[in-house]
N, CA, C and O atoms as CSV, one atom per row, in Angstrom:
chain,resi,resn,atom,element,x,y,z
A,1,MET,N,N,1.083,-1.120,0.363
A,1,MET,CA,C,0.495,0.085,-0.550
A,1,MET,C,C,0.796,1.131,-0.126
A,1,MET,O,O,1.234,0.995,1.016
A,2,VAL,N,N,0.793,2.228,-0.480
A,2,VAL,CA,C,1.103,3.587,-0.879
A,2,VAL,C,C,-0.061,4.591,-0.552
A,2,VAL,O,O,0.268,5.729,-0.218
A,3,GLY,N,N,-1.010,4.360,-0.600
A,3,GLY,CA,C,-2.404,5.547,-0.185
A,3,GLY,C,C,-2.507,5.051,0.353
A,3,GLY,O,O,-2.172,3.869,0.419
A,4,LEU,N,N,-3.381,6.108,1.495
A,4,LEU,CA,C,-4.187,5.571,2.110
A,4,LEU,C,C,-5.211,6.755,2.224
A,4,LEU,O,O,-4.932,7.865,1.769
A,5,PRO,N,N,-6.491,6.468,2.887
A,5,PRO,CA,C,-7.400,8.005,3.218
A,5,PRO,C,C,-6.963,9.028,3.552
A,5,PRO,O,O,-6.334,9.174,4.600
A,6,GLY,N,N,-7.220,9.986,2.687
A,6,GLY,CA,C,-6.425,11.472,2.835
A,6,GLY,C,C,-5.348,11.915,2.410
A,6,GLY,O,O,-5.092,13.108,2.248
A,7,ASP,N,N,-4.369,10.664,2.116
A,7,ASP,CA,C,-3.005,11.012,1.001
A,7,ASP,C,C,-3.316,11.247,-0.073
A,7,ASP,O,O,-4.218,10.635,-0.646
A,8,GLU,N,N,-2.482,12.408,-0.719
A,8,GLU,CA,C,-2.615,12.857,-2.116
A,8,GLU,C,C,-1.484,12.090,-2.646
A,8,GLU,O,O,-0.276,12.159,-2.418
A,9,VAL,N,N,-2.765,10.726,-4.045
A,9,VAL,CA,C,-1.150,10.388,-4.891
A,9,VAL,C,C,-1.576,11.334,-6.558
A,9,VAL,O,O,-2.655,11.742,-6.988
A,10,ARG,N,N,-0.637,11.374,-6.937
A,10,ARG,CA,C,-0.498,11.736,-8.316
A,10,ARG,C,C,0.638,10.630,-9.498
A,10,ARG,O,O,1.571,10.013,-8.982
A,11,ILE,N,N,0.406,10.538,-10.871
A,11,ILE,CA,C,1.157,10.297,-11.543
A,11,ILE,C,C,1.504,10.824,-12.626
A,11,ILE,O,O,0.593,10.766,-13.451
A,12,VAL,N,N,2.529,11.375,-13.041
A,12,VAL,CA,C,3.227,12.192,-13.899
A,12,VAL,C,C,3.936,12.160,-14.208
A,12,VAL,O,O,5.032,12.630,-13.901
A,13,GLY,N,N,3.403,11.293,-15.318
A,13,GLY,CA,C,4.573,10.681,-16.458
A,13,GLY,C,C,4.835,9.874,-15.647
A,13,GLY,O,O,4.033,9.453,-14.814
A,14,HIS,N,N,5.888,9.562,-15.747
A,14,HIS,CA,C,6.533,8.046,-15.108
A,14,HIS,C,C,7.151,8.015,-13.370
A,14,HIS,O,O,8.107,7.354,-12.965
A,15,VAL,N,N,6.063,9.158,-12.373
A,15,VAL,CA,C,6.673,9.217,-10.982
A,15,VAL,C,C,5.364,9.851,-10.837
A,15,VAL,O,O,4.748,10.853,-11.199
A,16,LEU,N,N,5.119,7.896,-9.544
A,16,LEU,CA,C,4.342,8.191,-8.586
A,16,LEU,C,C,5.005,9.019,-7.238
A,16,LEU,O,O,6.174,8.997,-6.852
A,17,THR,N,N,3.547,9.936,-6.520
A,17,THR,CA,C,3.730,10.989,-5.485
A,17,THR,C,C,2.754,10.857,-4.827
A,17,THR,O,O,1.594,10.780,-5.233
A,18,VAL,N,N,3.270,10.807,-3.377
A,18,VAL,CA,C,2.186,10.425,-1.899
A,18,VAL,C,C,2.554,11.816,-1.477
A,18,VAL,O,O,3.681,12.199,-1.161
A,19,ASN,N,N,1.402,12.546,-1.518
A,19,ASN,CA,C,1.724,13.740,-0.209
A,19,ASN,C,C,2.940,14.189,-1.017
A,19,ASN,O,O,3.964,14.437,-0.380
A,20,GLY,N,N,2.944,14.251,-1.630
A,20,GLY,CA,C,4.370,15.318,-2.994
A,20,GLY,C,C,5.510,14.429,-2.346
A,20,GLY,O,O,6.143,15.169,-1.593
A,21,VAL,N,N,5.939,13.377,-2.331
A,21,VAL,CA,C,7.050,12.701,-2.808
A,21,VAL,C,C,7.468,12.031,-2.873
A,21,VAL,O,O,7.465,11.099,-2.070
A,22,ALA,N,N,8.234,12.138,-4.134
A,22,ALA,CA,C,8.022,11.115,-5.036
A,22,ALA,C,C,8.872,8.985,-4.847
A,22,ALA,O,O,9.902,8.431,-4.463
A,23,LEU,N,N,7.837,8.721,-5.294
A,23,LEU,CA,C,8.333,7.433,-4.934
A,23,LEU,C,C,9.186,6.530,-6.202
A,23,LEU,O,O,8.736,6.210,-7.302
A,24,LYS,N,N,10.298,6.306,-5.741
A,24,LYS,CA,C,10.836,5.791,-7.054
A,24,LYS,C,C,10.358,4.164,-7.481
A,24,LYS,O,O,9.740,3.342,-6.804
A,25,GLY,N,N,10.864,4.071,-8.774
A,25,GLY,CA,C,10.070,3.160,-9.586
A,25,GLY,C,C,9.125,2.372,-9.234
A,25,GLY,O,O,9.079,1.147,-9.341
A,26,CYS,N,N,7.792,3.634,-8.486
A,26,CYS,CA,C,6.549,2.491,-8.995
A,26,CYS,C,C,5.479,3.687,-10.038
A,26,CYS,O,O,4.304,3.317,-10.036
A,27,GLY,N,N,5.651,4.582,-10.612
A,27,GLY,CA,C,5.438,5.443,-11.332
A,27,GLY,C,C,5.576,4.655,-12.299
A,27,GLY,O,O,4.414,4.657,-12.707
A,28,ARG,N,N,6.115,3.991,-12.966
A,28,ARG,CA,C,5.969,3.404,-15.142
A,28,ARG,C,C,5.545,2.245,-14.728
A,28,ARG,O,O,5.713,1.581,-13.705
A,29,ARG,N,N,4.672,2.052,-16.187
A,29,ARG,CA,C,3.403,1.165,-15.983
A,29,ARG,C,C,3.900,0.735,-17.283
A,29,ARG,O,O,4.380,1.600,-18.016
A,30,ILE,N,N,3.845,-0.744,-17.764
A,30,ILE,CA,C,4.438,-1.388,-19.538
A,30,ILE,C,C,3.175,-1.007,-20.051
A,30,ILE,O,O,2.142,-1.048,-19.383
A,31,ALA,N,N,3.250,-0.599,-21.347
A,31,ALA,CA,C,1.929,-0.127,-22.328
A,31,ALA,C,C,2.185,-1.740,-23.139
A,31,ALA,O,O,2.146,-1.726,-24.369
A,32,ARG,N,N,2.372,-2.727,-22.619
A,32,ARG,CA,C,2.034,-4.039,-23.110
A,32,ARG,C,C,2.164,-5.074,-22.090
A,32,ARG,O,O,2.948,-5.298,-21.168
A,33,ASP,N,N,1.004,-5.690,-22.628
A,33,ASP,CA,C,1.481,-7.514,-21.507
A,33,ASP,C,C,2.248,-8.285,-21.945
A,33,ASP,O,O,2.775,-8.157,-23.050
A,34,SER,N,N,2.463,-9.298,-21.098
A,34,SER,CA,C,3.918,-10.418,-21.689
A,34,SER,C,C,3.127,-10.862,-23.482
A,34,SER,O,O,3.761,-11.060,-24.518
A,35,THR,N,N,2.069,-10.890,-23.351
A,35,THR,CA,C,1.892,-11.177,-25.124
A,35,THR,C,C,1.336,-10.395,-26.185
A,35,THR,O,O,0.557,-10.742,-27.073
A,36,GLY,N,N,1.965,-9.065,-25.905
A,36,GLY,CA,C,2.463,-8.693,-26.739
A,36,GLY,C,C,1.169,-7.056,-26.809
A,36,GLY,O,O,1.342,-5.905,-27.211
A,37,ARG,N,N,-0.142,-7.832,-26.148
A,37,ARG,CA,C,-1.757,-6.707,-25.849
A,37,ARG,C,C,-2.004,-5.328,-25.501
A,37,ARG,O,O,-2.402,-5.389,-24.338
A,38,ALA,N,N,-1.991,-4.127,-25.857
A,38,ALA,CA,C,-1.705,-3.253,-25.137
A,38,ALA,C,C,-2.432,-3.557,-23.681
A,38,ALA,O,O,-3.255,-4.455,-23.509
A,39,VAL,N,N,-2.076,-2.849,-22.903
A,39,VAL,CA,C,-2.278,-2.520,-21.327
A,39,VAL,C,C,-3.684,-1.263,-21.233
A,39,VAL,O,O,-3.725,-0.218,-21.882
A,40,PRO,N,N,-4.722,-1.746,-20.250
A,40,PRO,CA,C,-5.227,-0.522,-20.447
A,40,PRO,C,C,-4.740,1.113,-19.589
A,40,PRO,O,O,-4.292,1.297,-18.457
A,41,ARG,N,N,-5.030,1.987,-20.584
A,41,ARG,CA,C,-5.118,3.156,-19.742
A,41,ARG,C,C,-5.244,3.584,-18.682
A,41,ARG,O,O,-6.011,2.899,-18.005
A,42,ARG,N,N,-4.729,4.665,-18.046
A,42,ARG,CA,C,-4.669,4.861,-16.652
A,42,ARG,C,C,-6.330,5.437,-16.076
A,42,ARG,O,O,-6.205,6.606,-16.442
A,43,ARG,N,N,-7.538,5.390,-15.535
A,43,ARG,CA,C,-8.699,5.909,-15.647
A,43,ARG,C,C,-8.560,6.874,-14.698
A,43,ARG,O,O,-9.430,7.727,-14.524
A,44,TRP,N,N,-7.688,6.833,-14.152
A,44,TRP,CA,C,-7.575,7.936,-12.702
A,44,TRP,C,C,-6.661,8.702,-12.898
A,44,TRP,O,O,-5.621,8.150,-13.260
A,45,GLY,N,N,-6.625,10.083,-12.773
A,45,GLY,CA,C,-5.902,11.244,-13.024
A,45,GLY,C,C,-4.926,11.375,-11.906
A,45,GLY,O,O,-3.835,11.940,-11.970
A,46,GLY,N,N,-5.544,10.680,-10.697
A,46,GLY,CA,C,-5.173,10.987,-9.177
A,46,GLY,C,C,-5.416,11.878,-8.589
A,46,GLY,O,O,-6.382,12.426,-9.121
A,47,GLY,N,N,-4.871,12.758,-7.147
A,47,GLY,CA,C,-6.504,13.269,-6.603
A,47,GLY,C,C,-6.110,12.895,-4.567
A,47,GLY,O,O,-5.523,11.829,-4.380
A,48,VAL,N,N,-6.320,13.435,-3.747
A,48,VAL,CA,C,-6.721,12.265,-2.820
A,48,VAL,C,C,-7.458,11.215,-2.807
A,48,VAL,O,O,-8.406,11.128,-3.588
A,49,ILE,N,N,-7.246,10.510,-2.176
A,49,ILE,CA,C,-7.086,8.549,-1.326
A,49,ILE,C,C,-8.599,9.507,-0.684
A,49,ILE,O,O,-8.564,10.528,0.002
A,50,PRO,N,N,-9.912,8.715,-1.215
A,50,PRO,CA,C,-11.453,8.850,-0.402
A,50,PRO,C,C,-11.033,8.258,1.081
A,50,PRO,O,O,-9.961,7.996,1.626
A,51,ALA,N,N,-12.372,8.184,1.439
A,51,ALA,CA,C,-12.071,7.468,2.805
A,51,ALA,C,C,-12.900,5.943,2.595
A,51,ALA,O,O,-13.873,5.712,1.879
A,52,GLY,N,N,-12.288,5.197,3.315
A,52,GLY,CA,C,-12.812,3.801,2.800
A,52,GLY,C,C,-11.639,3.009,1.611
A,52,GLY,O,O,-11.482,1.789,1.553
A,53,ASP,N,N,-11.037,3.841,0.886
A,53,ASP,CA,C,-9.660,2.947,-0.890
A,53,ASP,C,C,-8.578,3.681,-0.063
A,53,ASP,O,O,-8.393,4.699,0.603
A,54,LEU,N,N,-7.784,2.191,-0.646
A,54,LEU,CA,C,-6.382,2.365,-0.962
A,54,LEU,C,C,-6.125,2.717,-2.245
A,54,LEU,O,O,-6.849,2.647,-3.238
A,55,PHE,N,N,-4.448,3.300,-2.050
A,55,PHE,CA,C,-3.845,2.894,-3.360
A,55,PHE,C,C,-3.015,2.520,-3.036
A,55,PHE,O,O,-2.349,2.819,-2.045
A,56,VAL,N,N,-2.767,1.316,-4.274
A,56,VAL,CA,C,-2.014,-0.124,-4.049
A,56,VAL,C,C,-0.696,-0.199,-5.256
A,56,VAL,O,O,-0.831,0.230,-6.402
A,57,CYS,N,N,0.743,-0.917,-4.651
A,57,CYS,CA,C,1.611,-0.778,-6.041
A,57,CYS,C,C,2.869,-1.192,-5.751
A,57,CYS,O,O,3.761,-0.657,-5.092
A,58,GLY,N,N,2.788,-2.730,-6.628
A,58,GLY,CA,C,3.641,-4.041,-6.249
A,58,GLY,C,C,4.574,-3.544,-6.272
A,58,GLY,O,O,4.535,-2.339,-6.522
A,59,LEU,N,N,6.059,-4.259,-5.999
A,59,LEU,CA,C,7.060,-3.707,-6.199
A,59,LEU,C,C,7.566,-4.490,-7.877
A,59,LEU,O,O,8.705,-4.287,-8.299
A,60,ALA,N,N,7.169,-4.832,-8.192
A,60,ALA,CA,C,7.273,-5.702,-9.369
A,60,ALA,C,C,6.832,-4.603,-10.819
A,60,ALA,O,O,5.698,-4.144,-10.952
A,61,ARG,N,N,7.558,-4.431,-11.442
A,61,ARG,CA,C,7.499,-3.593,-11.999
A,61,ARG,C,C,6.048,-3.828,-13.180
A,61,ARG,O,O,5.519,-2.809,-13.622
A,62,ARG,N,N,5.682,-4.774,-13.469
A,62,ARG,CA,C,4.495,-5.711,-14.085
A,62,ARG,C,C,3.309,-5.989,-13.202
A,62,ARG,O,O,2.288,-6.568,-13.572
A,63,SER,N,N,3.602,-5.405,-11.711
A,63,SER,CA,C,2.042,-5.814,-11.089
A,63,SER,C,C,0.971,-5.109,-11.619
A,63,SER,O,O,1.241,-3.941,-11.896
A,64,TRP,N,N,-0.558,-5.601,-11.919
A,64,TRP,CA,C,-1.257,-4.904,-12.343
A,64,TRP,C,C,-2.248,-4.360,-10.642
A,64,TRP,O,O,-3.020,-5.139,-10.083
A,65,ASP,N,N,-2.012,-3.181,-10.215
A,65,ASP,CA,C,-2.467,-2.651,-9.658
A,65,ASP,C,C,-3.040,-0.868,-9.767
A,65,ASP,O,O,-3.728,-0.543,-10.734
A,66,SER,N,N,-2.686,0.127,-8.733
A,66,SER,CA,C,-3.515,1.370,-8.672
A,66,SER,C,C,-2.816,1.825,-9.781
A,66,SER,O,O,-3.423,2.598,-10.522
A,67,ARG,N,N,-1.667,1.518,-10.064
A,67,ARG,CA,C,-1.424,2.505,-11.457
A,67,ARG,C,C,-1.824,2.563,-12.562
A,67,ARG,O,O,-1.161,2.989,-13.508
A,68,TYR,N,N,-3.176,2.070,-12.634
A,68,TYR,CA,C,-3.169,1.010,-13.696
A,68,TYR,C,C,-5.299,1.009,-13.275
A,68,TYR,O,O,-6.031,1.196,-14.247
A,69,PHE,N,N,-5.672,0.890,-12.492
A,69,PHE,CA,C,-7.277,1.003,-11.858
A,69,PHE,C,C,-7.092,2.013,-11.343
A,69,PHE,O,O,-8.093,2.602,-11.751
A,70,GLY,N,N,-6.478,2.862,-10.617
A,70,GLY,CA,C,-6.868,3.551,-9.494
A,70,GLY,C,C,-6.899,3.441,-7.822
A,70,GLY,O,O,-6.068,2.717,-7.274
A,71,PRO,N,N,-7.623,3.987,-7.237
A,71,PRO,CA,C,-7.984,3.253,-5.478
A,71,PRO,C,C,-8.677,2.270,-5.598
A,71,PRO,O,O,-9.294,2.018,-6.634
A,72,VAL,N,N,-8.697,1.292,-4.186
A,72,VAL,CA,C,-9.208,0.206,-4.771
A,72,VAL,C,C,-9.801,0.791,-3.377
A,72,VAL,O,O,-9.216,1.498,-2.557
A,73,ARG,N,N,-11.639,0.101,-3.332
A,73,ARG,CA,C,-12.191,0.135,-1.853
A,73,ARG,C,C,-11.266,-0.650,-0.760
A,73,ARG,O,O,-10.240,-1.225,-1.122
A,74,ARG,N,N,-11.519,-0.641,0.045
A,74,ARG,CA,C,-10.910,-1.239,1.188
A,74,ARG,C,C,-10.660,-2.504,1.739
A,74,ARG,O,O,-9.653,-2.999,2.246
A,75,PRO,N,N,-12.415,-3.148,1.418
A,75,PRO,CA,C,-13.106,-4.357,1.521
A,75,PRO,C,C,-11.888,-5.589,0.276
A,75,PRO,O,O,-11.342,-6.691,0.316
A,76,ARG,N,N,-12.032,-4.560,-0.542
A,76,ARG,CA,C,-10.777,-6.223,-1.589
A,76,ARG,C,C,-9.791,-6.022,-1.453
A,76,ARG,O,O,-9.105,-6.500,-2.357
A,77,ALA,N,N,-8.930,-5.195,-0.278
A,77,ALA,CA,C,-7.600,-5.774,-0.055
A,77,ALA,C,C,-7.795,-6.572,1.289
A,77,ALA,O,O,-8.315,-6.110,2.304
A,78,ILE,N,N,-7.183,-8.132,1.098
A,78,ILE,CA,C,-7.650,-8.809,1.876
A,78,ILE,C,C,-6.109,-9.454,2.645
A,78,ILE,O,O,-5.863,-10.192,3.599
A,79,ALA,N,N,-5.259,-8.664,1.569
A,79,ALA,CA,C,-3.964,-9.708,2.344
A,79,ALA,C,C,-2.716,-8.736,1.436
A,79,ALA,O,O,-2.760,-7.866,0.566
A,80,VAL,N,N,-1.578,-9.489,2.243
A,80,VAL,CA,C,-0.514,-8.523,1.328
A,80,VAL,C,C,0.171,-9.847,0.514
A,80,VAL,O,O,0.008,-10.943,1.050
A,81,ALA,N,N,0.811,-9.799,-0.559
A,81,ALA,CA,C,1.417,-10.904,-1.206
A,81,ALA,C,C,2.653,-10.732,-0.794
A,81,ALA,O,O,3.253,-9.663,-0.909
A,82,TRP,N,N,3.242,-12.020,-0.160
A,82,TRP,CA,C,4.128,-12.029,-0.671
A,82,TRP,C,C,5.134,-13.445,-0.990
A,82,TRP,O,O,4.869,-14.489,-0.393
A,83,PRO,N,N,6.513,-13.377,-2.153
A,83,PRO,CA,C,7.073,-14.844,-2.899
A,83,PRO,C,C,7.384,-15.718,-2.162
A,83,PRO,O,O,8.407,-15.707,-1.477
A,84,LEU,N,N,6.109,-17.079,-2.204
A,84,LEU,CA,C,6.815,-17.819,-1.364
A,84,LEU,C,C,7.695,-18.977,-2.204
A,84,LEU,O,O,7.208,-19.670,-3.098
A,85,TRP,N,N,9.302,-19.063,-1.671
A,85,TRP,CA,C,9.369,-20.281,-2.841
A,85,TRP,C,C,9.802,-21.604,-2.183
A,85,TRP,O,O,10.473,-21.628,-1.152
A,86,THR,N,N,9.428,-22.585,-2.766
A,86,THR,CA,C,9.442,-24.017,-2.191
A,86,THR,C,C,9.829,-25.272,-2.255
A,86,THR,O,O,9.590,-26.400,-1.825
A,87,ARG,N,N,10.888,-24.332,-3.324
A,87,ARG,CA,C,11.781,-25.638,-4.122
A,87,ARG,C,C,13.605,-24.366,-4.284
A,87,ARG,O,O,13.777,-23.158,-4.118
A,88,ASP,N,N,14.467,-25.424,-4.636
A,88,ASP,CA,C,15.518,-24.186,-4.947
A,88,ASP,C,C,16.272,-23.758,-6.088
A,88,ASP,O,O,17.383,-23.964,-6.576
A,89,TRP,N,N,14.838,-22.818,-6.420
A,89,TRP,CA,C,15.405,-21.931,-7.848
A,89,TRP,C,C,14.816,-20.303,-7.295
A,89,TRP,O,O,14.135,-19.706,-6.461
A,90,GLY,N,N,15.976,-20.136,-8.895
A,90,GLY,CA,C,16.530,-18.912,-8.062
A,90,GLY,C,C,15.873,-17.862,-9.183
A,90,GLY,O,O,15.203,-18.295,-10.121
A,91,TRP,N,N,16.120,-16.513,-9.000
A,91,TRP,CA,C,15.396,-15.371,-10.315
A,91,TRP,C,C,15.962,-15.234,-11.527
A,91,TRP,O,O,15.527,-14.676,-12.534
A,92,GLY,N,N,17.491,-16.086,-11.234
A,92,GLY,CA,C,17.921,-16.153,-12.916
A,92,GLY,C,C,17.180,-17.283,-13.461
A,92,GLY,O,O,16.816,-17.254,-14.637
A,93,GLU,N,N,16.883,-18.440,-12.580
A,93,GLU,CA,C,16.295,-19.853,-13.191
A,93,GLU,C,C,15.322,-19.475,-13.556
A,93,GLU,O,O,14.935,-19.657,-14.711
A,94,LEU,N,N,14.634,-18.817,-12.622
A,94,LEU,CA,C,13.364,-18.639,-13.319
A,94,LEU,C,C,12.996,-18.533,-15.330
A,94,LEU,O,O,12.646,-19.161,-16.330
A,95,ASN,N,N,13.393,-17.322,-14.824
A,95,ASN,CA,C,13.428,-16.537,-16.512
A,95,ASN,C,C,11.759,-16.654,-16.930
A,95,ASN,O,O,11.512,-17.283,-17.958
A,96,GLY,N,N,10.455,-15.984,-16.052
A,96,GLY,CA,C,9.557,-16.287,-16.123
A,96,GLY,C,C,8.747,-17.464,-15.869
A,96,GLY,O,O,9.277,-18.574,-15.818
A,97,TRP,N,N,7.263,-17.270,-15.674
A,97,TRP,CA,C,6.525,-18.685,-14.684
A,97,TRP,C,C,6.315,-19.799,-15.884
A,97,TRP,O,O,6.475,-21.003,-15.684
A,98,ARG,N,N,5.821,-19.073,-17.532
A,98,ARG,CA,C,5.784,-20.345,-18.157
A,98,ARG,C,C,7.314,-21.447,-18.351
A,98,ARG,O,O,7.195,-22.658,-18.532
A,99,LYS,N,N,8.571,-20.797,-18.276
A,99,LYS,CA,C,9.235,-21.702,-18.349
A,99,LYS,C,C,9.149,-22.357,-17.261
A,99,LYS,O,O,8.904,-23.563,-17.257
A,100,ALA,N,N,9.357,-21.588,-16.073
A,100,ALA,CA,C,9.463,-22.545,-15.211
A,100,ALA,C,C,8.398,-23.931,-14.803
A,100,ALA,O,O,8.511,-25.037,-14.273
A,101,TYR,N,N,7.496,-23.210,-15.323
A,101,TYR,CA,C,6.506,-24.881,-15.380
A,101,TYR,C,C,6.905,-25.846,-16.481
A,101,TYR,O,O,6.430,-26.946,-16.200
A,102,ALA,N,N,7.519,-25.880,-17.512
A,102,ALA,CA,C,7.595,-26.117,-17.796
A,102,ALA,C,C,8.856,-27.345,-18.030
A,102,ALA,O,O,8.683,-28.427,-18.592
A,103,GLU,N,N,10.099,-26.856,-17.451
A,103,GLU,CA,C,10.785,-26.988,-16.569
A,103,GLU,C,C,10.582,-27.981,-15.207
A,103,GLU,O,O,10.801,-29.178,-15.021
A,104,LYS,N,N,10.246,-27.285,-14.658
A,104,LYS,CA,C,10.292,-27.786,-13.219
A,104,LYS,C,C,9.056,-28.763,-12.700
A,104,LYS,O,O,9.119,-29.919,-12.281
A,105,GLY,N,N,7.829,-27.833,-12.888
A,105,GLY,CA,C,6.483,-28.973,-12.402
A,105,GLY,C,C,6.319,-27.088,-12.128
A,105,GLY,O,O,7.169,-26.215,-12.300
A,106,GLU,N,N,4.502,-26.942,-11.525
A,106,GLU,CA,C,3.843,-26.086,-10.993
A,106,GLU,C,C,4.593,-26.456,-9.662
A,106,GLU,O,O,5.072,-27.558,-9.395
A,107,PRO,N,N,4.605,-25.301,-8.859
A,107,PRO,CA,C,5.257,-25.418,-7.653
A,107,PRO,C,C,3.880,-25.794,-6.706
A,107,PRO,O,O,2.777,-25.341,-7.010
A,108,ARG,N,N,4.033,-26.447,-5.831
A,108,ARG,CA,C,2.771,-27.529,-4.801
A,108,ARG,C,C,2.779,-26.481,-3.731
A,108,ARG,O,O,2.095,-26.629,-2.718
């Protein structure tokens, strides 16, 4: 979560700011998904986060989050996702989930 009710969140160019402070690496969004399809344009131009809403931004550049869809209602935010590695996979070895599944099988 990067924006709580009452926070002012803006995205100008590739810079996301919360209450005037730029958050490094969180403003840039992708233009195409992994299959080459255009991703939706931002529908939210920024402003003060309303009561009962949150502005969420994943650490991964390709996260589908508030950069694309704007604030989300608080009841829809049910958890914080943390990566869980159950095998001896490394970031370099994965090189994309499809390749990892094909080579190692789906994690259980």
